[in-house]
Biopython code that builds the backbone (N, CA, C, O; Angstrom):
import numpy as np
from Bio.PDB.StructureBuilder import StructureBuilder

atoms = [
    (1, "MET", "N", (-8.276, 2.226, -18.554)),
    (1, "MET", "CA", (-7.907, 2.697, -17.244)),
    (1, "MET", "C", (-9.187, 2.959, -16.463)),
    (1, "MET", "O", (-10.026, 3.759, -16.878)),
    (2, "ALA", "N", (-9.327, 2.300, -15.363)),
    (2, "ALA", "CA", (-10.463, 2.551, -14.487)),
    (2, "ALA", "C", (-10.244, 3.884, -13.778)),
    (2, "ALA", "O", (-9.117, 4.369, -13.677)),
    (3, "GLU", "N", (-11.331, 4.465, -13.292)),
    (3, "GLU", "CA", (-11.212, 5.701, -12.528)),
    (3, "GLU", "C", (-10.296, 5.464, -11.338)),
    (3, "GLU", "O", (-10.380, 4.434, -10.670)),
    (4, "MET", "N", (-9.421, 6.427, -11.079)),
    (4, "MET", "CA", (-8.487, 6.286, -9.971)),
    (4, "MET", "C", (-8.269, 7.652, -9.325)),
    (4, "MET", "O", (-8.702, 8.671, -9.864)),
    (5, "LYS", "N", (-7.611, 7.675, -8.192)),
    (5, "LYS", "CA", (-7.280, 8.911, -7.486)),
    (5, "LYS", "C", (-5.768, 9.098, -7.509)),
    (5, "LYS", "O", (-5.002, 8.134, -7.497)),
    (6, "HIS", "N", (-5.361, 10.363, -7.541)),
    (6, "HIS", "CA", (-3.939, 10.676, -7.444)),
    (6, "HIS", "C", (-3.800, 11.979, -6.652)),
    (6, "HIS", "O", (-4.543, 12.935, -6.873)),
    (7, "ARG", "N", (-2.840, 12.000, -5.732)),
    (7, "ARG", "CA", (-2.617, 13.192, -4.925)),
    (7, "ARG", "C", (-1.476, 14.017, -5.522)),
    (7, "ARG", "O", (-0.339, 13.557, -5.629)),
    (8, "PHE", "N", (-1.815, 15.245, -5.906)),
    (8, "PHE", "CA", (-0.832, 16.231, -6.314)),
    (8, "PHE", "C", (-0.580, 17.128, -5.106)),
    (8, "PHE", "O", (-1.241, 16.970, -4.080)),
    (9, "SER", "N", (0.355, 18.058, -5.204)),
    (9, "SER", "CA", (0.596, 18.968, -4.081)),
    (9, "SER", "C", (-0.609, 19.860, -3.821)),
    (9, "SER", "O", (-0.733, 20.431, -2.738)),
    (10, "THR", "N", (-1.491, 19.984, -4.792)),
    (10, "THR", "CA", (-2.680, 20.827, -4.670)),
    (10, "THR", "C", (-3.911, 20.057, -4.196)),
    (10, "THR", "O", (-4.990, 20.636, -4.072)),
    (11, "GLY", "N", (-3.760, 18.769, -3.934)),
    (11, "GLY", "CA", (-4.881, 17.975, -3.432)),
    (11, "GLY", "C", (-5.094, 16.703, -4.226)),
    (11, "GLY", "O", (-4.347, 16.392, -5.154)),
    (12, "LYS", "N", (-6.134, 15.973, -3.840)),
    (12, "LYS", "CA", (-6.451, 14.695, -4.476)),
    (12, "LYS", "C", (-7.358, 14.926, -5.684)),
    (12, "LYS", "O", (-8.379, 15.606, -5.589)),
    (13, "PHE", "N", (-6.968, 14.351, -6.817)),
    (13, "PHE", "CA", (-7.723, 14.461, -8.063)),
    (13, "PHE", "C", (-8.217, 13.076, -8.479)),
    (13, "PHE", "O", (-7.532, 12.072, -8.278)),
    (14, "THR", "N", (-9.405, 13.038, -9.055)),
    (14, "THR", "CA", (-9.917, 11.831, -9.682)),
    (14, "THR", "C", (-9.439, 11.835, -11.128)),
    (14, "THR", "O", (-9.599, 12.831, -11.835)),
    (15, "ILE", "N", (-8.853, 10.728, -11.570)),
    (15, "ILE", "CA", (-8.395, 10.584, -12.954)),
    (15, "ILE", "C", (-9.405, 9.680, -13.640)),
    (15, "ILE", "O", (-9.651, 8.560, -13.192)),
    (16, "LYS", "N", (-9.993, 10.170, -14.736)),
    (16, "LYS", "CA", (-11.039, 9.393, -15.404)),
    (16, "LYS", "C", (-10.953, 9.516, -16.916)),
    (16, "LYS", "O", (-10.352, 10.444, -17.457)),
    (17, "ARG", "N", (-11.567, 8.558, -17.573)),
    (17, "ARG", "CA", (-11.676, 8.555, -19.034)),
    (17, "ARG", "C", (-13.028, 9.147, -19.398)),
    (17, "ARG", "O", (-14.071, 8.661, -18.962)),
    (18, "GLU", "N", (-12.997, 10.203, -20.205)),
    (18, "GLU", "CA", (-14.228, 10.849, -20.655)),
    (18, "GLU", "C", (-14.045, 11.306, -22.092)),
    (18, "GLU", "O", (-12.928, 11.350, -22.606)),
    (19, "ASP", "N", (-15.146, 11.643, -22.728)),
    (19, "ASP", "CA", (-15.118, 12.017, -24.129)),
    (19, "ASP", "C", (-14.690, 13.475, -24.310)),
    (19, "ASP", "O", (-15.446, 14.307, -24.813)),
    (20, "ILE", "N", (-13.473, 13.755, -23.893)),
    (20, "ILE", "CA", (-12.839, 15.064, -24.062)),
    (20, "ILE", "C", (-11.342, 14.773, -24.130)),
    (20, "ILE", "O", (-10.848, 13.944, -23.366)),
    (21, "GLU", "N", (-10.608, 15.434, -25.025)),
    (21, "GLU", "CA", (-9.197, 15.049, -25.193)),
    (21, "GLU", "C", (-8.444, 15.103, -23.875)),
    (21, "GLU", "O", (-7.748, 14.154, -23.514)),
    (22, "GLY", "N", (-8.578, 16.195, -23.168)),
    (22, "GLY", "CA", (-7.928, 16.327, -21.870)),
    (22, "GLY", "C", (-8.428, 17.580, -21.176)),
    (22, "GLY", "O", (-8.585, 18.626, -21.806)),
    (23, "LEU", "N", (-8.679, 17.475, -19.880)),
    (23, "LEU", "CA", (-9.150, 18.626, -19.117)),
    (23, "LEU", "C", (-8.840, 18.408, -17.647)),
    (23, "LEU", "O", (-9.095, 17.338, -17.095)),
    (24, "CYS", "N", (-8.286, 19.437, -17.021)),
    (24, "CYS", "CA", (-8.056, 19.431, -15.578)),
    (24, "CYS", "C", (-9.064, 20.394, -14.962)),
    (24, "CYS", "O", (-9.152, 21.550, -15.377)),
    (25, "THR", "N", (-9.818, 19.929, -13.984)),
    (25, "THR", "CA", (-10.832, 20.774, -13.360)),
    (25, "THR", "C", (-10.619, 20.849, -11.859)),
    (25, "THR", "O", (-10.197, 19.885, -11.222)),
    (26, "TYR", "N", (-10.917, 21.998, -11.321)),
    (26, "TYR", "CA", (-10.942, 22.188, -9.881)),
    (26, "TYR", "C", (-11.973, 23.279, -9.597)),
    (26, "TYR", "O", (-12.119, 24.210, -10.389)),
    (27, "PRO", "N", (-12.691, 23.175, -8.476)),
    (27, "PRO", "CA", (-13.827, 24.062, -8.205)),
    (27, "PRO", "C", (-13.498, 25.550, -8.260)),
    (27, "PRO", "O", (-14.366, 26.354, -8.599)),
    (28, "GLU", "N", (-12.272, 25.935, -7.935)),
    (28, "GLU", "CA", (-11.901, 27.348, -7.901)),
    (28, "GLU", "C", (-11.642, 27.938, -9.285)),
    (28, "GLU", "O", (-11.490, 29.153, -9.412)),
    (29, "ASP", "N", (-11.589, 27.112, -10.316)),
    (29, "ASP", "CA", (-11.262, 27.574, -11.658)),
    (29, "ASP", "C", (-12.336, 28.536, -12.162)),
    (29, "ASP", "O", (-13.529, 28.265, -12.031)),
    (30, "THR", "N", (-11.906, 29.660, -12.741)),
    (30, "THR", "CA", (-12.856, 30.645, -13.255)),
    (30, "THR", "C", (-13.009, 30.569, -14.776)),
    (30, "THR", "O", (-13.747, 31.359, -15.366)),
    (31, "ASN", "N", (-12.315, 29.623, -15.408)),
    (31, "ASN", "CA", (-12.398, 29.455, -16.856)),
    (31, "ASN", "C", (-13.821, 29.053, -17.238)),
    (31, "ASN", "O", (-14.332, 28.060, -16.721)),
    (32, "PRO", "N", (-14.479, 29.806, -18.138)),
    (32, "PRO", "CA", (-15.867, 29.481, -18.508)),
    (32, "PRO", "C", (-16.027, 28.101, -19.145)),
    (32, "PRO", "O", (-17.058, 27.455, -18.957)),
    (33, "VAL", "N", (-15.025, 27.642, -19.894)),
    (33, "VAL", "CA", (-15.100, 26.306, -20.504)),
    (33, "VAL", "C", (-15.124, 25.233, -19.421)),
    (33, "VAL", "O", (-15.900, 24.280, -19.494)),
    (34, "VAL", "N", (-14.259, 25.398, -18.410)),
    (34, "VAL", "CA", (-14.216, 24.442, -17.299)),
    (34, "VAL", "C", (-15.522, 24.495, -16.521)),
    (34, "VAL", "O", (-16.081, 23.452, -16.182)),
    (35, "LYS", "N", (-16.018, 25.702, -16.232)),
    (35, "LYS", "CA", (-17.279, 25.849, -15.493)),
    (35, "LYS", "C", (-18.431, 25.165, -16.239)),
    (35, "LYS", "O", (-19.243, 24.472, -15.626)),
    (36, "GLU", "N", (-18.500, 25.358, -17.557)),
    (36, "GLU", "CA", (-19.558, 24.731, -18.360)),
    (36, "GLU", "C", (-19.451, 23.203, -18.306)),
    (36, "GLU", "O", (-20.460, 22.510, -18.179)),
    (37, "PHE", "N", (-18.228, 22.687, -18.402)),
    (37, "PHE", "CA", (-18.018, 21.242, -18.337)),
    (37, "PHE", "C", (-18.447, 20.698, -16.978)),
    (37, "PHE", "O", (-19.129, 19.676, -16.906)),
    (38, "LEU", "N", (-18.051, 21.377, -15.898)),
    (38, "LEU", "CA", (-18.432, 20.939, -14.556)),
    (38, "LEU", "C", (-19.948, 20.970, -14.379)),
    (38, "LEU", "O", (-20.527, 20.046, -13.806)),
    (39, "ASP", "N", (-20.585, 22.019, -14.865)),
    (39, "ASP", "CA", (-22.046, 22.120, -14.761)),
    (39, "ASP", "C", (-22.731, 21.015, -15.550)),
    (39, "ASP", "O", (-23.739, 20.467, -15.104)),
    (40, "SER", "N", (-22.186, 20.680, -16.728)),
    (40, "SER", "CA", (-22.819, 19.660, -17.585)),
    (40, "SER", "C", (-22.786, 18.274, -16.966)),
    (40, "SER", "O", (-23.655, 17.448, -17.245)),
    (41, "ARG", "N", (-21.796, 18.013, -16.133)),
    (41, "ARG", "CA", (-21.739, 16.687, -15.515)),
    (41, "ARG", "C", (-22.139, 16.711, -14.049)),
    (41, "ARG", "O", (-22.139, 15.670, -13.392)),
    (42, "GLY", "N", (-22.480, 17.888, -13.525)),
    (42, "GLY", "CA", (-22.952, 18.004, -12.149)),
    (42, "GLY", "C", (-21.924, 17.590, -11.116)),
    (42, "GLY", "O", (-22.267, 17.042, -10.068)),
    (43, "ASP", "N", (-20.660, 17.856, -11.414)),
    (43, "ASP", "CA", (-19.582, 17.441, -10.520)),
    (43, "ASP", "C", (-18.546, 18.552, -10.482)),
    (43, "ASP", "O", (-18.024, 18.946, -11.525)),
    (44, "SER", "N", (-18.246, 19.057, -9.307)),
    (44, "SER", "CA", (-17.263, 20.131, -9.219)),
    (44, "SER", "C", (-15.989, 19.688, -8.497)),
    (44, "SER", "O", (-15.226, 20.525, -8.016)),
    (45, "SER", "N", (-15.759, 18.385, -8.419)),
    (45, "SER", "CA", (-14.565, 17.904, -7.730)),
    (45, "SER", "C", (-13.324, 18.090, -8.595)),
    (45, "SER", "O", (-13.420, 18.289, -9.806)),
    (46, "LYS", "N", (-12.165, 18.022, -7.961)),
    (46, "LYS", "CA", (-10.902, 18.101, -8.686)),
    (46, "LYS", "C", (-10.752, 16.839, -9.519)),
    (46, "LYS", "O", (-10.871, 15.728, -9.004)),
    (47, "SER", "N", (-10.489, 17.017, -10.819)),
    (47, "SER", "CA", (-10.350, 15.833, -11.668)),
    (47, "SER", "C", (-9.497, 16.134, -12.893)),
    (47, "SER", "O", (-9.324, 17.282, -13.301)),
    (48, "ILE", "N", (-8.976, 15.057, -13.456)),
    (48, "ILE", "CA", (-8.309, 15.090, -14.756)),
    (48, "ILE", "C", (-9.068, 14.110, -15.632)),
    (48, "ILE", "O", (-9.222, 12.938, -15.286)),
    (49, "SER", "N", (-9.540, 14.601, -16.772)),
    (49, "SER", "CA", (-10.261, 13.759, -17.728)),
    (49, "SER", "C", (-9.397, 13.581, -18.965)),
    (49, "SER", "O", (-8.846, 14.545, -19.495)),
    (50, "ILE", "N", (-9.285, 12.348, -19.415)),
    (50, "ILE", "CA", (-8.485, 11.998, -20.593)),
    (50, "ILE", "C", (-9.360, 11.154, -21.520)),
    (50, "ILE", "O", (-10.090, 10.277, -21.059)),
    (51, "SER", "N", (-9.288, 11.414, -22.809)),
    (51, "SER", "CA", (-10.072, 10.651, -23.779)),
    (51, "SER", "C", (-9.601, 9.198, -23.837)),
    (51, "SER", "O", (-8.399, 8.934, -23.850)),
    (52, "PRO", "N", (-10.548, 8.258, -23.871)),
    (52, "PRO", "CA", (-10.160, 6.845, -24.012)),
    (52, "PRO", "C", (-9.612, 6.533, -25.409)),
    (52, "PRO", "O", (-9.032, 5.468, -25.620)),
    (53, "ARG", "N", (-9.788, 7.443, -26.352)),
    (53, "ARG", "CA", (-9.285, 7.225, -27.716)),
    (53, "ARG", "C", (-7.804, 7.560, -27.861)),
    (53, "ARG", "O", (-7.177, 7.169, -28.846)),
    (54, "LEU", "N", (-7.232, 8.283, -26.888)),
    (54, "LEU", "CA", (-5.808, 8.641, -26.984)),
    (54, "LEU", "C", (-4.938, 7.410, -26.782)),
    (54, "LEU", "O", (-5.230, 6.557, -25.945)),
    (55, "LYS", "N", (-3.884, 7.331, -27.548)),
    (55, "LYS", "CA", (-2.947, 6.202, -27.469)),
    (55, "LYS", "C", (-1.522, 6.703, -27.606)),
    (55, "LYS", "O", (-1.277, 7.798, -28.114)),
    (56, "GLY", "N", (-0.603, 5.896, -27.153)),
    (56, "GLY", "CA", (0.818, 6.135, -27.385)),
    (56, "GLY", "C", (1.334, 7.450, -26.843)),
    (56, "GLY", "O", (0.966, 7.883, -25.751)),
    (57, "LYS", "N", (2.202, 8.083, -27.636)),
    (57, "LYS", "CA", (2.875, 9.308, -27.207)),
    (57, "LYS", "C", (1.882, 10.435, -26.951)),
    (57, "LYS", "O", (2.090, 11.238, -26.042)),
    (58, "ARG", "N", (0.803, 10.512, -27.738)),
    (58, "ARG", "CA", (-0.195, 11.574, -27.536)),
    (58, "ARG", "C", (-0.895, 11.416, -26.185)),
    (58, "ARG", "O", (-1.145, 12.408, -25.501)),
    (59, "GLU", "N", (-1.208, 10.197, -25.803)),
    (59, "GLU", "CA", (-1.826, 9.948, -24.496)),
    (59, "GLU", "C", (-0.883, 10.402, -23.374)),
    (59, "GLU", "O", (-1.310, 11.049, -22.418)),
    (60, "LEU", "N", (0.381, 10.061, -23.501)),
    (60, "LEU", "CA", (1.386, 10.456, -22.515)),
    (60, "LEU", "C", (1.470, 11.978, -22.426)),
    (60, "LEU", "O", (1.486, 12.534, -21.328)),
    (61, "GLU", "N", (1.525, 12.646, -23.561)),
    (61, "GLU", "CA", (1.635, 14.099, -23.575)),
    (61, "GLU", "C", (0.421, 14.776, -22.934)),
    (61, "GLU", "O", (0.580, 15.715, -22.154)),
    (62, "VAL", "N", (-0.779, 14.313, -23.252)),
    (62, "VAL", "CA", (-1.993, 14.917, -22.686)),
    (62, "VAL", "C", (-2.062, 14.670, -21.178)),
    (62, "VAL", "O", (-2.457, 15.560, -20.424)),
    (63, "LEU", "N", (-1.686, 13.483, -20.739)),
    (63, "LEU", "CA", (-1.689, 13.206, -19.296)),
    (63, "LEU", "C", (-0.692, 14.101, -18.559)),
    (63, "LEU", "O", (-0.999, 14.616, -17.484)),
    (64, "ILE", "N", (0.488, 14.286, -19.127)),
    (64, "ILE", "CA", (1.477, 15.191, -18.524)),
    (64, "ILE", "C", (0.938, 16.623, -18.526)),
    (64, "ILE", "O", (1.051, 17.332, -17.527)),
    (65, "HIS", "N", (0.357, 17.041, -19.637)),
    (65, "HIS", "CA", (-0.199, 18.392, -19.766)),
    (65, "HIS", "C", (-1.227, 18.670, -18.660)),
    (65, "HIS", "O", (-1.141, 19.683, -17.966)),
    (66, "GLU", "N", (-2.190, 17.769, -18.505)),
    (66, "GLU", "CA", (-3.240, 17.978, -17.501)),
    (66, "GLU", "C", (-2.679, 17.859, -16.079)),
    (66, "GLU", "O", (-3.154, 18.537, -15.169)),
    (67, "SER", "N", (-1.682, 17.011, -15.889)),
    (67, "SER", "CA", (-1.037, 16.891, -14.576)),
    (67, "SER", "C", (-0.318, 18.183, -14.198)),
    (67, "SER", "O", (-0.311, 18.573, -13.030)),
    (68, "LEU", "N", (0.286, 18.845, -15.178)),
    (68, "LEU", "CA", (0.933, 20.131, -14.910)),
    (68, "LEU", "C", (-0.091, 21.180, -14.480)),
    (68, "LEU", "O", (0.179, 21.990, -13.594)),
    (69, "HIS", "N", (-1.262, 21.163, -15.108)),
    (69, "HIS", "CA", (-2.333, 22.073, -14.679)),
    (69, "HIS", "C", (-2.734, 21.777, -13.232)),
    (69, "HIS", "O", (-2.959, 22.701, -12.451)),
    (70, "ALA", "N", (-2.823, 20.509, -12.876)),
    (70, "ALA", "CA", (-3.206, 20.131, -11.511)),
    (70, "ALA", "C", (-2.142, 20.554, -10.508)),
    (70, "ALA", "O", (-2.459, 21.031, -9.419)),
    (71, "GLU", "N", (-0.909, 20.382, -10.872)),
    (71, "GLU", "CA", (0.200, 20.669, -9.960)),
    (71, "GLU", "C", (0.464, 22.169, -9.822)),
    (71, "GLU", "O", (0.872, 22.629, -8.756)),
    (72, "TYR", "N", (0.237, 22.925, -10.882)),
    (72, "TYR", "CA", (0.573, 24.356, -10.887)),
    (72, "TYR", "C", (-0.619, 25.224, -11.312)),
    (72, "TYR", "O", (-0.536, 25.901, -12.337)),
    (73, "PRO", "N", (-1.706, 25.224, -10.566)),
    (73, "PRO", "CA", (-2.874, 26.016, -10.974)),
    (73, "PRO", "C", (-2.666, 27.525, -10.841)),
    (73, "PRO", "O", (-3.472, 28.302, -11.353)),
    (74, "SER", "N", (-1.612, 27.944, -10.171)),
    (74, "SER", "CA", (-1.402, 29.374, -9.932)),
    (74, "SER", "C", (-0.599, 30.066, -11.026)),
    (74, "SER", "O", (-0.300, 31.253, -10.901)),
    (75, "ILE", "N", (-0.243, 29.358, -12.095)),
    (75, "ILE", "CA", (0.454, 30.000, -13.210)),
    (75, "ILE", "C", (-0.480, 31.081, -13.759)),
    (75, "ILE", "O", (-1.656, 30.803, -13.994)),
    (76, "PRO", "N", (0.009, 32.297, -13.969)),
    (76, "PRO", "CA", (-0.864, 33.386, -14.431)),
    (76, "PRO", "C", (-1.619, 33.026, -15.709)),
    (76, "PRO", "O", (-1.036, 32.526, -16.671)),
    (77, "LYS", "N", (-2.916, 33.287, -15.701)),
    (77, "LYS", "CA", (-3.745, 33.019, -16.881)),
    (77, "LYS", "C", (-3.194, 33.809, -18.056)),
    (77, "LYS", "O", (-2.712, 34.929, -17.887)),
    (78, "GLY", "N", (-3.264, 33.236, -19.229)),
    (78, "GLY", "CA", (-2.731, 33.877, -20.421)),
    (78, "GLY", "C", (-1.369, 33.321, -20.806)),
    (78, "GLY", "O", (-1.054, 33.213, -21.992)),
    (79, "THR", "N", (-0.560, 32.967, -19.812)),
    (79, "THR", "CA", (0.749, 32.375, -20.101)),
    (79, "THR", "C", (0.719, 30.877, -19.849)),
    (79, "THR", "O", (1.618, 30.146, -20.265)),
    (80, "GLU", "N", (-0.310, 30.434, -19.175)),
    (80, "GLU", "CA", (-0.404, 29.058, -18.707)),
    (80, "GLU", "C", (-0.385, 28.026, -19.836)),
    (80, "GLU", "O", (0.435, 27.108, -19.808)),
    (81, "GLU", "N", (-1.266, 28.155, -20.822)),
    (81, "GLU", "CA", (-1.355, 27.137, -21.873)),
    (81, "GLU", "C", (-0.069, 27.023, -22.657)),
    (81, "GLU", "O", (0.367, 25.914, -22.966)),
    (82, "GLU", "N", (0.544, 28.133, -22.985)),
    (82, "GLU", "CA", (1.793, 28.098, -23.746)),
    (82, "GLU", "C", (2.880, 27.364, -22.959)),
    (82, "GLU", "O", (3.576, 26.509, -23.507)),
    (83, "TRP", "N", (3.023, 27.699, -21.680)),
    (83, "TRP", "CA", (4.034, 27.063, -20.834)),
    (83, "TRP", "C", (3.739, 25.578, -20.658)),
    (83, "TRP", "O", (4.639, 24.748, -20.787)),
    (84, "VAL", "N", (2.496, 25.240, -20.367)),
    (84, "VAL", "CA", (2.116, 23.845, -20.133)),
    (84, "VAL", "C", (2.272, 23.030, -21.414)),
    (84, "VAL", "O", (2.778, 21.909, -21.366)),
    (85, "ASP", "N", (1.849, 23.566, -22.553)),
    (85, "ASP", "CA", (2.012, 22.864, -23.839)),
    (85, "ASP", "C", (3.473, 22.538, -24.103)),
    (85, "ASP", "O", (3.817, 21.405, -24.441)),
    (86, "GLU", "N", (4.328, 23.538, -23.944)),
    (86, "GLU", "CA", (5.754, 23.340, -24.223)),
    (86, "GLU", "C", (6.371, 22.332, -23.257)),
    (86, "GLU", "O", (7.110, 21.442, -23.678)),
    (87, "ALA", "N", (6.074, 22.465, -21.972)),
    (87, "ALA", "CA", (6.642, 21.545, -20.978)),
    (87, "ALA", "C", (6.155, 20.116, -21.216)),
    (87, "ALA", "O", (6.955, 19.180, -21.184)),
    (88, "ALA", "N", (4.861, 19.938, -21.453)),
    (88, "ALA", "CA", (4.309, 18.594, -21.677)),
    (88, "ALA", "C", (4.912, 17.954, -22.920)),
    (88, "ALA", "O", (5.229, 16.765, -22.925)),
    (89, "ASN", "N", (5.067, 18.750, -23.972)),
    (89, "ASN", "CA", (5.665, 18.223, -25.198)),
    (89, "ASN", "C", (7.104, 17.801, -24.967)),
    (89, "ASN", "O", (7.509, 16.722, -25.402)),
    (90, "ASN", "N", (7.877, 18.626, -24.296)),
    (90, "ASN", "CA", (9.285, 18.305, -24.033)),
    (90, "ASN", "C", (9.434, 17.075, -23.142)),
    (90, "ASN", "O", (10.262, 16.206, -23.415)),
    (91, "ILE", "N", (8.643, 17.000, -22.086)),
    (91, "ILE", "CA", (8.735, 15.849, -21.170)),
    (91, "ILE", "C", (8.298, 14.569, -21.866)),
    (91, "ILE", "O", (8.950, 13.535, -21.723)),
    (92, "SER", "N", (7.191, 14.626, -22.626)),
    (92, "SER", "CA", (6.711, 13.406, -23.298)),
    (92, "SER", "C", (7.691, 12.940, -24.369)),
    (92, "SER", "O", (7.901, 11.738, -24.533)),
    (93, "ARG", "N", (8.301, 13.888, -25.109)),
    (93, "ARG", "CA", (9.303, 13.488, -26.114)),
    (93, "ARG", "C", (10.487, 12.804, -25.461)),
    (93, "ARG", "O", (10.980, 11.800, -25.975)),
    (94, "LEU", "N", (10.960, 13.335, -24.325)),
    (94, "LEU", "CA", (12.078, 12.722, -23.612)),
    (94, "LEU", "C", (11.722, 11.316, -23.143)),
    (94, "LEU", "O", (12.471, 10.370, -23.387)),
    (95, "LEU", "N", (10.584, 11.178, -22.473)),
    (95, "LEU", "CA", (10.184, 9.854, -21.973)),
    (95, "LEU", "C", (10.006, 8.864, -23.124)),
    (95, "LEU", "O", (10.381, 7.698, -22.998)),
    (96, "TRP", "N", (9.437, 9.319, -24.246)),
    (96, "TRP", "CA", (9.239, 8.434, -25.399)),
    (96, "TRP", "C", (10.590, 7.990, -25.965)),
    (96, "TRP", "O", (10.769, 6.820, -26.302)),
    (97, "ARG", "N", (11.540, 8.927, -26.069)),
    (97, "ARG", "CA", (12.878, 8.590, -26.570)),
    (97, "ARG", "C", (13.603, 7.620, -25.644)),
    (97, "ARG", "O", (14.418, 6.813, -26.092)),
    (98, "LEU", "N", (13.300, 7.705, -24.341)),
    (98, "LEU", "CA", (13.919, 6.802, -23.359)),
    (98, "LEU", "C", (13.247, 5.423, -23.335)),
    (98, "LEU", "O", (13.683, 4.522, -22.618)),
    (99, "GLY", "N", (12.184, 5.273, -24.127)),
    (99, "GLY", "CA", (11.560, 3.961, -24.249)),
    (99, "GLY", "C", (10.287, 3.765, -23.450)),
    (99, "GLY", "O", (9.792, 2.641, -23.363)),
    (100, "TRP", "N", (9.732, 4.835, -22.854)),
    (100, "TRP", "CA", (8.487, 4.667, -22.105)),
    (100, "TRP", "C", (7.393, 4.183, -23.042)),
    (100, "TRP", "O", (7.193, 4.732, -24.126)),
    (101, "ARG", "N", (6.693, 3.152, -22.608)),
    (101, "ARG", "CA", (5.515, 2.654, -23.304)),
    (101, "ARG", "C", (4.534, 2.193, -22.247)),
    (101, "ARG", "O", (4.927, 1.640, -21.220)),
    (102, "LYS", "N", (3.270, 2.420, -22.498)),
    (102, "LYS", "CA", (2.227, 2.031, -21.554)),
    (102, "LYS", "C", (2.110, 0.514, -21.535)),
    (102, "LYS", "O", (2.066, -0.130, -22.584)),
    (103, "ASN", "N", (2.061, -0.046, -20.343)),
    (103, "ASN", "CA", (1.838, -1.477, -20.192)),
    (103, "ASN", "C", (0.338, -1.713, -20.329)),
    (103, "ASN", "O", (-0.423, -1.395, -19.414)),
    (104, "GLN", "N", (-0.086, -2.255, -21.438)),
    (104, "GLN", "CA", (-1.516, -2.417, -21.720)),
    (104, "GLN", "C", (-2.239, -3.304, -20.706)),
    (104, "GLN", "O", (-3.448, -3.164, -20.526)),
    (105, "SER", "N", (-1.530, -4.202, -20.050)),
    (105, "SER", "CA", (-2.181, -5.084, -19.076)),
    (105, "SER", "C", (-2.490, -4.383, -17.773)),
    (105, "SER", "O", (-3.168, -4.948, -16.915)),
    (106, "SER", "N", (-1.993, -3.128, -17.601)),
    (106, "SER", "CA", (-2.235, -2.409, -16.357)),
    (106, "SER", "C", (-3.507, -1.566, -16.382)),
    (106, "SER", "O", (-3.831, -0.905, -15.395)),
    (107, "ASP", "N", (-4.223, -1.584, -17.490)),
    (107, "ASP", "CA", (-5.470, -0.802, -17.582)),
    (107, "ASP", "C", (-6.478, -1.203, -16.565)),
    (107, "ASP", "O", (-7.570, -0.636, -16.520)),
]
sb = StructureBuilder()
sb.init_structure("model")
sb.init_model(0)
sb.init_chain("A")
sb.init_seg("    ")
for serial, (resi, resn, name, xyz) in enumerate(atoms, 1):
    if name == "N":
        sb.init_residue(resn, " ", resi, " ")
    sb.init_atom(name, np.array(xyz, "f"), 0.0, 1.0, " ", f" {name:<3s}", serial, name[0])
structure = sb.get_structure()
């Protein structure tokens, strides 16, 4: 997947493949892990990073997970990961059961 842009209700995000399983970043985030990642790459733009090693259902789940973070950044800290994990898992399982598969020629 080449780098691309996608507009969520919270703004335009760059979607890219990087050596991290999954991460949603936005400049206003106060999470120290996100801040360290942004500082290490010298980029504070809104983005979703997905590992190029992810495949199949796991890739779908991580993309949904990070998209939920992009769409709902105002979920109270502390409850956010649990809610996002559960929602991403449920949505990805449903889509997988319905036959969703990535079209490899669309990369």
